N, C-alpha and C positions, 0 to 999 in steps of 0.2 A: 408685256406678257411674261408671266412667271413660268420658267421652264419646269417640267416634271422632275428633272434630275435635281433641280435646286430644292424643290419641295421634299423629295425623297431624302436628300442629304440632311435637310433640317430635321426631318422626322427621326432619322437615325441618330442624329446628334442629341435630340431630346431623349430618345430611348436610352442611349448610352449614359447620359447624365442622370436619368432616373435610376438606372440600375447601379450606378456607381455611388449614388447618394448614401444608401444605407451603410456601405463600407466606410465611407468617409465619416459618417456619423459616429460609428463605434470606435473608429481610430482616434477621433478627437476626444471621445469620452474615456477611452482606455489607451492612453499613450504608452502605458506599461501594464503588462499582465504579470501576476505573481504565481509561480508554480511552487506549491508547498510539498515538502517531503518529510515523512516521519523519520525520526532518527533510529532506524533499525540496525544501522552500523555506525562506526565513528564518523565524525564530521568530514574528515579528509576523504574517506572512502566514498561517502555520499556525494561529495562535491565532484570527485573524479568520475563517478558513475553517471551522474545526472546532469552535469553542466552541458555536455554536448547536446543533450535533448533540448534544453532551453535555447541553445544557440540555433539549433535546427528549427524550432518553432518560431523563433524571431524572424528567420529568413522566410519561412512559409507564410507567416501571418502578416509580415510587413510592419510589425510593431514589437517593441522590446519585451522579452519574456525573461523574468528574473527568478533565479532559484532561491528559495528560502528554506533553510534547514532548521526545523523547529527544535527547541530544547526537549520537548516531550510530545507525545501523541496528541494530548489535549490542546496544545498550542495550534496545531494544524486545524483541528476541529473548530476551535473558537475563531480562528482566522477566517474560516469559511462562513461561519455564522455571522461574523461582523462584515463580511463582504470584502475583506482585505486580501484573501487568497482566492483567486478566481479558478485555479486548476489545482488539483491535489492528487498525489499518488500515495495510497495508504492501504492498510489491511481492511478486510471485510468488516471487522468490529468497529473500526474507526469510522467507516462510512455509516454503519448502523447507528453509532452514537451521534454522529453529525445529524443524521436524519431524525433521530428521536428527540434531539434538543431543539429542533425547529430550523436547522440550517437548510436553506433552499439549494440542495445539491442533487446532482443527477449523474449516475455512473454511465459512461459511454464506451469504455474499452476495458477488456479483461486480459490479464496475463494468460499465456498458454504455455504449458510445459513442452519440453522437447519431444515427448512421446504423444503429444496432441491432447493430453488431458487438461482439464481446467480446474483442478483441485489440488489441495496440499493437505498436510497433516500436522498435528501437534505431537511431538515426541518428547519423552522424558529421558534425558541423558544422565548417566553416572560415569565415573571413571571406569575404564575397562578393567583395572586391577582391583576395583572395590568388590566386596562380597555380595552386594545387593542384586537380587534377581527379580524383585517385584517392588511396587510402590509400598506395599504393606510392610516391607522390611525397613522402610525409611522412617518409621515412627520415632519421633523425638529428634530427628536430624534436621538440618537446615535446607530449605528449598529456595531456589532462585526462580522468580517469575520475571517478566520483562517490563510491562507497563500496564496500568489498569485498563487501557484501551487497546491492548494487543489481543488479537484473536488467538493465535497459537501460543502466545506467551502469558495469557491470563484467562480469558473467557472460556475457551474450550477446555483448558486444564481444570478450571473450577467445575465445569459441567461434568467432565469425566470423573473427577474425584467425588462429586455428589452421587453419581451412579454407584460408586463403590462405598458409599456411606462414610466418606472421609471429609471432615471439616478441616481444611488445611490450617486454619488459625489455631486449632486445638491439637491437631494430629502432629504437626511438625514443631520442632523446637523453636524455629524462627522462619518466617516467610519474608523474603527480601525482594523488592522491586529493583532489578539491576539497571533499568533505564534503556537498555537495548538488547537485542538478541546476542550480539557479540559479548557484551558485558556479562550476560547470564552464563555463557560458556566459560568465559574467563574466571567467573566466580567459582565454578566447579574445578577448573584447572588449578586454581590457587588455594582451594580448600575452604573458601568462604562459605560455599554451599556444597552439600553432598549430592545434590541433583538439581537439574534445571530443565525447564520446558523450553522448546524451541521449534522453529519451522523446519519442515522436511518435505520436499517435493516428490522426489523419486530417488532410486538408488544412485542416480547420476548427479543429483543436485540437492543441496540443503545449505542452511547457513553454516553448518560445521565444515562442509566441503569448501565453501567460499573462503572461510577463515584459513583452512589448510592451504589453499592456493595462494593466499596472501602471507603465509608464514606466521599467522597469529595463533594457530593451534594445530595439533596433529589429530586427524580424524581417528586414527587407530588407538588413540588414548581414551576414547569414549565408547560407551555402549548404550544402546536403546533398551529400556525395560518397559516402556509403555507407548502405544501408538493409538491415536484417536481415530474416529471415523473421518472420512474425507470432508474437507472444508472447501467451499467455493473459492477460487483464486481471487487475488487482490484486484480491485478496480481502480481506474483513473476516473475522476469525477470533476465536473465543472459546475459553476453556479447556474441554477435553472433559469434565472432571470437575465442571463447574458443575451445579447441580441441573437436571433436565430441564425443569421448569416455568419456571425462570429463562432457560434457553437459548431456550425457545420464545417467551418474552416479548420477549427481545432480538431474535430473528430476525424476529418479526412487526413489531416497531417499525421495524426497519431497512428491511424490504421494503416497508412501508407509507409510508415517509418522504415520497417524492415526492408522494403523494396527500394524506397527512395534514398535511404542512407543506411545501408547495412552496417557500416563501421560504427555509427552512433548506436544502433540497436544492439550490436554485439558488445559494445562498451558497457551497456547496462546488464546484459544477461550472459556475457562471456561464452556465447555459443551454446548456452543451455536452455534457450527458449525459442518458441516459434512466434510468428507475428501476432500482434494484438488482434483480438476479434471484438466485434461490437457486442455490447451487453446493455441491459436495462435494469431498472429497480427490482423487478420481480425475482431476478436471480439471487438477490440478497435478502429476501424475506425470511428464509430460515435463520440467517445470522441475526437479523433484527429480533426474531422470536427468542433466539438463544441469549442475546444481550438483555432482553427483558427478563428472562429467567434468572440470569446471573444477578441482575439488579434486585430481584425478589429475594434471592438468597442473602444478599448483603443486608437488605432492609430487615429481614427476619432475624438476623443476628444482632442488629442494633436495637 
C-alpha cells in the first residue's frame, strides 16, 4: 500500500522540477549575458561606474553578466539588433533608434533624479569668460555635438535649432562629433569648439558637475546659454525575446538594486539619483517621434 505522504512527496518533487526547468533552460542557453553601455564618458570611468552592477546582476541571476563598453552609440544599438547584447543602458534616442531599425528591445527601468523627476535637458555650454549670450551669436563658430545617436548631444539640439531656423551645418563654421559628453566639454575647454551641447539633470547634477568631481573640468569655467524642454530620462532595456522568467529576474534585480546593494547603486549615481522605477515603451514614443523628425531633417538636406 502506497502511503499518502509518499505520493505527496512525489507530487511536490515533480512540481519543483517543473518550476525549476525553465530557469535551467535559459541558463543553459545564456551561460553569459552581455550588458552594453554607450560611451558617454571615458572607458575607465564607465568601467568603474558600471562593473559593480554587472557583478551584482551575476550574483542575482546565477549566470555571468559581462560589461561591454562600445566604441560609439551605434555599436550598442547594433549589438542589440544582432542579439549579442542582451541588456543595455543608453539614452532615449539610442533606444528609439534601436526600436526604429527593428531591434527587438523593451525598456523596463528608468533613471530617477534625486528630486524625484524622471527627465533631463540638453544645454548649450560656452566658456564663462566668452562674450556669447545666445546661440545666434555663435554664427560661424565651431560647435561640438556628442554622437549621432545621442539624445541631449545631437537629436534634441538639432530639433531646438530647427525651431530657431538654424541649420547647424550652414550656420556654424564646423560641427564636430566629439564621441562622448566628456569630450564635448573638453573640446570647449581646449578651444576646439566654441560651444557644446550636453546633458543636464538638475542644478545638483549634470555631466559637467560629474567632470568637476573627477577633476576633469571646472564647472565655474562654463556657462549655459540655451536649455531645451525636458526629455524623458534614460532607460535600461533588454531583448524582448528573452525568456519571460529571465526578464522578470533581470527587472526585479535592477528595480531592487538601490535597496539590495546601495553601495553599487551609489557607485553609478554618486548619491545624485533615486532608485530605478519601472517603465515601458509608451514613455519613449515622444523620443521616437523626435528621432523620426531629425531623420527627416537630414534626408531633406541630402
